[in-house]
ZAVEXDREN-497608 format. One line per field, with one value per atom (N, C-alpha, C, O, CB): atom name; x, y, z. Coordinates in Angstrom, 1 decimal. Glycine has a CB too. Layout:
! residues N
at = c(CA,...)
east = c(X,...)
north = c(Y,...)
up = c(Z,...)
This chain:
! residues 106
at = c(N,CA,C,O,CB,N,CA,C,O,CB,N,CA,C,O,CB,N,CA,C,O,CB,N,CA,C,O,CB,N,CA,C,O,CB,N,CA,C,O,CB,N,CA,C,O,CB,N,CA,C,O,CB,N,CA,C,O,CB,N,CA,C,O,CB,N,CA,C,O,CB,N,CA,C,O,CB,N,CA,C,O,CB,N,CA,C,O,CB,N,CA,C,O,CB,N,CA,C,O,CB,N,CA,C,O,CB,N,CA,C,O,CB,N,CA,C,O,CB,N,CA,C,O,CB,N,CA,C,O,CB,N,CA,C,O,CB,N,CA,C,O,CB,N,CA,C,O,CB,N,CA,C,O,CB,N,CA,C,O,CB,N,CA,C,O,CB,N,CA,C,O,CB,N,CA,C,O,CB,N,CA,C,O,CB,N,CA,C,O,CB,N,CA,C,O,CB,N,CA,C,O,CB,N,CA,C,O,CB,N,CA,C,O,CB,N,CA,C,O,CB,N,CA,C,O,CB,N,CA,C,O,CB,N,CA,C,O,CB,N,CA,C,O,CB,N,CA,C,O,CB,N,CA,C,O,CB,N,CA,C,O,CB,N,CA,C,O,CB,N,CA,C,O,CB,N,CA,C,O,CB,N,CA,C,O,CB,N,CA,C,O,CB,N,CA,C,O,CB,N,CA,C,O,CB,N,CA,C,O,CB,N,CA,C,O,CB,N,CA,C,O,CB,N,CA,C,O,CB,N,CA,C,O,CB,N,CA,C,O,CB,N,CA,C,O,CB,N,CA,C,O,CB,N,CA,C,O,CB,N,CA,C,O,CB,N,CA,C,O,CB,N,CA,C,O,CB,N,CA,C,O,CB,N,CA,C,O,CB,N,CA,C,O,CB,N,CA,C,O,CB,N,CA,C,O,CB,N,CA,C,O,CB,N,CA,C,O,CB,N,CA,C,O,CB,N,CA,C,O,CB,N,CA,C,O,CB,N,CA,C,O,CB,N,CA,C,O,CB,N,CA,C,O,CB,N,CA,C,O,CB,N,CA,C,O,CB,N,CA,C,O,CB,N,CA,C,O,CB,N,CA,C,O,CB,N,CA,C,O,CB,N,CA,C,O,CB,N,CA,C,O,CB,N,CA,C,O,CB,N,CA,C,O,CB,N,CA,C,O,CB,N,CA,C,O,CB,N,CA,C,O,CB,N,CA,C,O,CB,N,CA,C,O,CB,N,CA,C,O,CB,N,CA,C,O,CB,N,CA,C,O,CB,N,CA,C,O,CB,N,CA,C,O,CB,N,CA,C,O,CB,N,CA,C,O,CB,N,CA,C,O,CB,N,CA,C,O,CB,N,CA,C,O,CB,N,CA,C,O,CB,N,CA,C,O,CB,N,CA,C,O,CB,N,CA,C,O,CB,N,CA,C,O,CB)
east = c(0.9,-0.3,0.9,2.0,-1.5,0.4,1.2,1.1,0.2,0.0,2.4,2.8,1.7,1.8,4.5,0.8,0.3,0.4,0.0,-0.6,1.3,1.5,0.2,-0.5,2.9,-0.2,-0.7,-0.5,0.1,-1.6,-0.8,-0.2,-1.7,-2.5,0.7,-1.6,-2.5,-2.2,-1.1,-3.6,-3.1,-2.7,-4.5,-5.5,-1.4,-4.2,-5.0,-4.3,-3.2,-5.2,-5.4,-5.1,-6.0,-7.2,-5.1,-5.9,-6.9,-6.9,-5.9,-6.6,-8.2,-8.2,-8.0,-8.5,-9.5,-7.2,-6.7,-7.7,-7.6,-5.1,-8.7,-9.6,-8.6,-9.0,-10.1,-7.3,-7.0,-6.4,-6.2,-6.0,-5.7,-5.9,-4.7,-3.5,-6.0,-4.8,-4.1,-4.0,-4.8,-4.9,-2.5,-2.3,-2.7,-3.0,-0.8,-2.7,-2.7,-1.8,-1.8,-4.0,-1.0,0.3,1.0,0.2,0.3,1.9,2.5,3.5,4.0,3.0,4.0,4.3,4.7,3.9,3.3,6.1,6.7,7.4,8.5,7.5,6.7,7.0,6.2,5.1,7.3,6.8,6.2,5.4,5.8,7.3,4.1,3.0,1.6,1.4,3.1,0.8,-0.3,-1.0,-0.6,-0.9,-1.7,-2.2,-3.9,-4.3,-1.6,-4.7,-6.1,-6.2,-5.2,-7.0,-7.2,-7.2,-8.4,-9.3,-7.1,-8.7,-9.5,-9.9,-9.0,-9.7,-10.8,-10.7,-12.1,-13.1,-10.6,-12.0,-13.1,-13.8,-13.1,-12.6,-14.9,-15.6,-16.8,-17.7,-16.0,-17.0,-17.7,-18.0,-18.7,-17.4,-17.3,-17.4,-18.3,-18.9,-15.5,-18.2,-19.2,-20.4,-21.0,-19.8,-20.4,-22.2,-22.8,-22.2,-22.1,-23.9,-24.8,-23.8,-23.8,-26.6,-23.1,-22.1,-21.1,-20.6,-21.4,-20.7,-19.4,-19.8,-20.9,-18.5,-18.5,-18.5,-16.9,-16.1,-18.9,-16.6,-15.1,-14.5,-15.1,-14.9,-13.9,-13.4,-11.9,-11.1,-12.9,-11.6,-10.9,-10.7,-11.5,-11.5,-9.4,-8.4,-7.3,-6.6,-7.7,-7.4,-6.3,-5.2,-5.7,-7.1,-4.1,-2.8,-2.2,-2.2,-1.6,-1.5,-1.1,0.4,0.4,-2.1,1.6,2.8,2.5,2.3,4.2,2.4,2.9,4.4,5.1,2.3,4.8,6.6,6.9,7.9,7.3,5.7,6.4,6.6,7.3,5.8,5.7,5.9,6.0,5.7,4.5,6.7,7.6,6.0,6.2,9.3,5.3,4.5,3.2,3.0,3.7,2.6,1.3,-0.3,-0.9,1.3,-0.5,-2.0,-3.0,-2.7,-2.3,-4.0,-5.4,-6.3,-6.8,-6.1,-6.4,-7.3,-8.4,-9.0,-6.4,-8.9,-10.1,-10.5,-9.5,-9.8,-11.5,-11.7,-13.6,-14.6,-10.8,-13.2,-14.9,-15.1,-14.2,-15.3,-16.5,-17.0,-18.0,-19.0,-17.2,-18.2,-19.0,-19.0,-18.1,-18.5,-20.4,-21.0,-21.9,-22.7,-21.8,-21.7,-23.1,-22.7,-21.7,-25.4,-23.6,-23.5,-23.6,-24.4,-24.7,-22.5,-22.2,-22.8,-22.4,-20.5,-24.0,-24.6,-23.4,-23.6,-26.8,-22.7,-21.3,-20.0,-19.7,-21.5,-19.6,-18.7,-17.3,-16.4,-19.0,-17.2,-15.9,-16.0,-16.6,-15.7,-15.3,-15.1,-13.7,-12.6,-15.6,-14.1,-13.1,-12.2,-12.8,-13.8,-11.1,-10.4,-9.7,-9.0,-9.3,-10.1,-10.1,-8.5,-7.6,-10.5,-8.5,-6.8,-6.1,-6.5,-6.6,-4.9,-4.4,-3.1,-2.7,-5.0,-2.3,-1.0,-0.3,-0.7,-0.8,0.7,1.5,2.8,3.5,1.1,3.1,5.3,4.7,4.6,7.0,4.3,3.8,2.6,1.9,4.0,2.1,0.6,0.3,0.6,0.1,-0.4,-1.2,-2.1,-2.4,-1.1,-2.8,-4.4,-4.3,-3.5,-4.4,-5.9,-5.6,-6.7,-7.7,-4.8,-6.8,-8.6,-8.5,-7.7,-9.3,-9.8,-9.9,-11.0,-11.7,-9.5,-11.6,-12.9,-13.3,-12.8,-13.1,-14.2,-14.9,-15.8,-16.1,-15.6,-16.5,-17.7,-17.9,-17.8,-19.0,-18.1,-18.0,-16.8,-16.2,-17.9,-16.6,-15.5,-14.4,-14.6,-16.0,-13.4,-11.9,-12.4,-12.8,-9.9,-12.0,-12.2,-11.0,-10.0,-13.4,-11.2,-9.6,-10.4,-11.6,-9.1,-9.9,-10.0,-9.5,-8.3,-9.6,-9.9,-8.4,-8.5,-9.4,-8.6,-7.0,-7.2,-6.5,-5.5,-7.1,-6.7,-6.0,-5.7,-6.5,-7.2,-4.1,-3.7,-3.0,-2.4,-2.2,-3.6,-2.8,-2.1,-2.6,-4.2,-0.5,-0.1,0.7,1.3,0.5,0.5,0.6,2.5,2.9,-1.0)
north = c(-1.7,0.0,1.0,1.0,0.6,2.0,3.3,4.2,4.1,4.5,5.2,5.9,7.3,7.9,6.0,7.7,8.5,9.9,10.0,7.9,10.8,12.2,12.9,13.1,13.3,13.5,14.5,16.0,16.1,14.2,17.2,18.6,19.8,20.4,18.9,19.8,21.0,22.2,22.3,20.6,23.4,24.7,25.4,24.8,24.9,26.6,27.9,29.1,29.5,28.6,29.4,30.8,32.1,31.7,30.5,33.1,34.2,34.7,34.9,35.4,35.0,35.7,37.1,37.7,35.6,37.9,39.1,40.0,41.2,39.0,39.3,40.0,39.7,39.6,41.8,39.5,38.9,37.7,37.2,39.9,37.0,35.8,35.2,35.5,35.4,34.3,34.0,32.5,31.7,34.3,32.2,30.6,30.0,30.8,30.0,28.9,28.1,26.9,26.0,27.7,26.8,26.3,26.2,26.2,25.3,26.0,25.5,24.8,25.2,26.7,23.3,22.3,21.6,21.2,21.8,21.5,20.8,19.4,19.4,21.6,18.2,17.1,16.4,16.7,16.7,15.2,14.3,13.4,12.3,13.5,13.9,12.6,12.9,13.9,12.3,12.4,12.6,13.5,13.4,11.1,14.2,15.3,14.9,14.3,17.7,15.3,15.9,16.7,17.0,15.2,17.2,18.4,18.8,19.2,19.3,18.9,19.6,20.9,21.3,19.1,21.9,23.3,23.4,23.0,24.7,23.7,23.7,25.2,26.2,23.4,25.2,26.5,26.7,27.5,26.8,25.8,25.7,27.2,27.1,24.4,28.6,29.6,30.6,31.6,30.4,30.4,31.5,31.6,30.8,30.7,32.5,33.3,33.6,33.3,35.3,34.1,34.1,35.3,35.2,34.8,36.1,37.4,37.0,37.6,38.0,35.8,35.3,34.7,34.4,34.2,34.7,34.4,34.1,34.9,35.8,32.6,32.2,31.6,30.5,31.0,32.0,31.5,30.6,31.1,33.2,29.4,28.2,28.3,28.7,26.9,27.9,27.5,26.2,25.8,28.6,25.9,24.9,24.8,24.6,23.2,25.1,25.1,23.8,23.1,26.1,23.5,22.5,23.0,24.0,21.3,22.0,22.5,21.9,20.7,22.2,22.9,22.3,22.1,23.1,23.3,21.2,20.9,21.7,22.3,18.8,21.6,21.6,23.0,23.2,20.8,23.9,25.3,26.3,27.4,25.7,25.4,25.7,26.8,28.0,26.4,26.4,27.6,26.9,25.8,28.5,27.3,26.9,27.2,28.3,27.5,26.0,26.0,26.0,25.4,24.6,26.5,26.5,25.5,25.4,27.7,24.3,23.3,23.2,22.1,21.7,24.4,24.1,25.7,26.4,23.0,26.2,27.5,27.3,27.3,29.1,27.3,27.4,28.4,29.1,26.3,28.6,29.5,29.2,28.9,30.7,29.3,28.9,30.4,31.3,27.5,30.2,31.4,31.0,30.1,32.0,31.8,32.0,30.3,29.6,32.0,29.9,29.2,27.6,27.4,29.6,26.7,25.5,24.3,23.9,25.3,23.9,22.7,21.5,20.4,22.1,21.5,20.3,21.7,22.3,18.5,21.9,22.8,22.0,22.4,23.3,20.8,20.0,20.2,19.4,18.6,21.5,21.1,20.8,21.3,22.5,19.4,18.5,18.6,18.1,17.2,19.0,18.4,17.4,17.2,19.2,16.5,15.1,14.6,15.3,14.9,13.5,13.1,13.1,12.4,11.6,13.8,14.0,14.1,14.7,15.4,13.5,13.4,14.9,15.7,12.0,15.0,16.5,16.5,15.9,17.7,17.3,18.1,18.9,18.6,18.8,19.9,21.1,21.4,21.6,22.2,21.6,21.8,23.1,23.3,20.1,23.9,24.9,25.5,26.4,25.4,25.5,25.8,27.7,28.4,24.6,27.9,29.3,29.7,29.0,30.7,30.5,31.3,32.6,33.3,30.9,32.9,34.4,35.0,35.1,35.0,35.6,35.9,37.4,38.6,36.0,36.9,38.0,38.9,39.9,37.3,38.3,39.1,38.6,37.5,38.7,39.6,39.4,40.1,41.0,38.0,39.2,39.5,38.7,37.5,39.4,39.0,38.1,37.1,37.4,39.5,35.9,34.5,33.7,33.8,33.5,33.1,31.9,30.8,30.7,31.4,30.0,29.0,28.1,28.3,29.2,26.5,25.7,24.7,24.6,24.5,23.7,22.9,21.7,21.7,23.4,20.5,19.0,18.5,18.0,17.8,18.8,18.0,16.5,16.2,19.1,15.9,14.1,14.0,14.1,12.5,13.7,13.1,11.7,11.2,14.0,11.2,9.8,9.5,8.4,9.3)
up = c(0.3,0.3,0.2,0.8,2.2,-0.8,-1.1,0.8,1.7,-2.7,0.8,1.8,1.4,0.3,1.9,2.4,2.6,3.7,4.8,2.6,2.8,3.8,3.7,2.6,3.3,5.2,5.1,5.7,6.8,5.4,5.1,5.2,5.6,4.8,3.5,6.7,6.8,7.4,7.8,7.4,7.7,7.6,7.5,7.2,5.9,8.0,8.0,7.0,6.9,9.7,6.4,5.6,5.9,5.8,4.0,6.1,6.4,5.1,4.5,7.5,4.5,3.1,3.1,4.1,2.4,2.1,2.0,1.0,0.9,1.5,0.2,-1.2,-1.9,-3.0,-1.4,-2.0,-3.6,-3.3,-2.1,-4.7,-4.8,-4.7,-3.7,-4.1,-6.1,-2.6,-1.6,-2.1,-2.6,-0.2,-1.7,-2.1,-0.9,0.0,-2.5,-0.7,0.4,0.1,1.0,0.7,-0.8,-1.1,-2.3,-3.2,-0.6,-2.6,-4.2,-3.6,-2.6,-5.4,-4.4,-3.8,-5.1,-5.9,-2.9,-5.1,-6.0,-5.6,-5.1,-6.4,-6.0,-6.2,-7.0,-7.3,-5.3,-7.3,-8.4,-7.5,-7.3,-9.4,-7.0,-6.5,-6.7,-7.4,-4.9,-6.4,-6.7,-5.1,-3.9,-7.1,-5.5,-4.1,-4.5,-5.6,-4.4,-3.6,-3.2,-2.3,-1.7,-3.0,-2.1,-1.5,-0.4,-1.1,-2.6,0.8,1.2,1.6,2.4,1.7,1.4,2.1,3.0,2.6,0.9,4.0,4.9,4.8,4.8,6.5,4.5,4.5,5.6,5.4,3.1,7.0,7.4,8.6,9.6,7.7,7.9,9.1,7.7,8.1,10.0,6.5,5.4,6.3,7.0,3.6,6.0,6.3,4.8,3.7,7.2,4.8,3.9,2.6,1.4,4.7,3.1,2.8,2.0,1.1,4.0,2.5,1.7,0.4,0.0,2.6,-0.3,-1.8,-1.5,-0.9,-3.1,-2.1,-1.9,-3.3,-3.7,-0.7,-4.0,-5.5,-5.2,-4.4,-6.7,-5.7,-5.2,-6.5,-7.3,-4.4,-6.8,-7.8,-7.9,-7.0,-7.8,-8.8,-8.7,-10.2,-11.3,-8.4,-10.0,-11.0,-11.0,-10.0,-10.7,-12.4,-12.4,-13.3,-13.9,-12.9,-13.4,-14.0,-15.2,-15.4,-13.4,-16.2,-17.8,-18.1,-18.3,-19.1,-18.1,-18.2,-19.6,-19.8,-18.3,-20.6,-21.7,-22.5,-23.5,-22.5,-21.6,-21.9,-20.2,-20.1,-23.0,-19.0,-18.1,-17.5,-17.2,-18.8,-17.5,-17.0,-15.9,-16.3,-18.4,-15.0,-14.2,-14.8,-14.7,-12.9,-15.3,-16.1,-15.1,-14.1,-17.1,-15.2,-14.7,-15.1,-16.2,-15.0,-13.7,-14.4,-13.3,-13.2,-14.7,-12.4,-11.6,-11.4,-11.3,-10.1,-11.3,-10.6,-10.7,-11.5,-11.7,-9.6,-8.6,-7.9,-7.5,-7.5,-7.7,-6.5,-5.9,-6.6,-6.8,-4.5,-3.6,-2.8,-2.7,-2.8,-2.3,-1.9,-0.5,-0.4,-3.2,0.3,1.5,2.3,1.9,0.3,3.6,4.5,3.5,2.6,5.7,4.0,3.2,4.0,5.1,2.8,3.0,4.2,3.8,4.5,3.8,3.2,3.2,3.0,1.9,1.3,4.2,4.6,4.5,5.2,6.0,3.7,3.0,1.9,1.2,3.2,1.2,-0.5,-0.9,-0.6,-1.4,-1.9,-2.1,-3.5,-4.5,-1.8,-3.6,-5.1,-4.9,-4.0,-5.9,-6.2,-6.6,-6.2,-5.8,-8.3,-6.3,-6.4,-7.8,-8.8,-5.8,-7.9,-9.6,-9.4,-8.4,-10.7,-10.2,-10.4,-11.0,-11.9,-11.4,-10.1,-10.4,-10.2,-9.4,-9.5,-11.3,-10.5,-10.1,-8.9,-11.6,-10.3,-9.3,-8.9,-9.9,-9.6,-7.9,-7.6,-6.3,-5.2,-7.1,-7.3,-6.5,-6.2,-7.0,-6.4,-5.3,-4.4,-4.2,-3.6,-2.4,-4.9,-3.9,-3.5,-3.7,-4.5,-3.2,-2.5,-2.5,-2.0,-0.7,-3.4,-3.0,-2.7,-3.7,-3.7,-1.4,-1.2,-2.2,-2.2,0.6,-2.8,-3.8,-3.3,-3.9,-4.9,-1.9,-1.5,0.2,0.6,-2.7,0.8,2.3,2.7,2.2,2.8,4.0,5.2,5.3,5.4,6.5,5.4,5.3,6.9,8.0,5.5,6.4,7.3,7.2,6.5,6.7,8.0,8.5,7.8,8.1,10.6,6.8,6.1,6.4,6.6,5.1,6.9,7.4,6.0,5.1,9.3,6.0,5.1,5.0,5.7,4.2,4.2,4.6,3.1,2.3,5.6,2.8,1.3,2.1,3.2,0.1,0.8,1.0,-0.3,-1.4,1.2,-0.1,-1.1,-1.0,-0.1,-1.6,-2.4,-2.5,-3.3,-3.5,-3.7)
């Protein structure tokens, strides 16, 4: 069975595109972002980037917005292979909040 490593943390939004993490490693990654503290006034944009080795640049692969109180506050980004993997969040409405996250690497 593969060895799974977990990393977690918190980030307070600033109104700009805030980097949750930017990891360089030949692995499979998945991510949970916990939006349990959102109110009806908040909107959050979640973006994921992956390295395009041929062009040596980061490419957007996911761009989602969530808003309001979350019935299912654990937001999941599926398992995918990557050489460089970056996840960002941007508060686009409401007030800045602290968001917690969990990343799994295999």
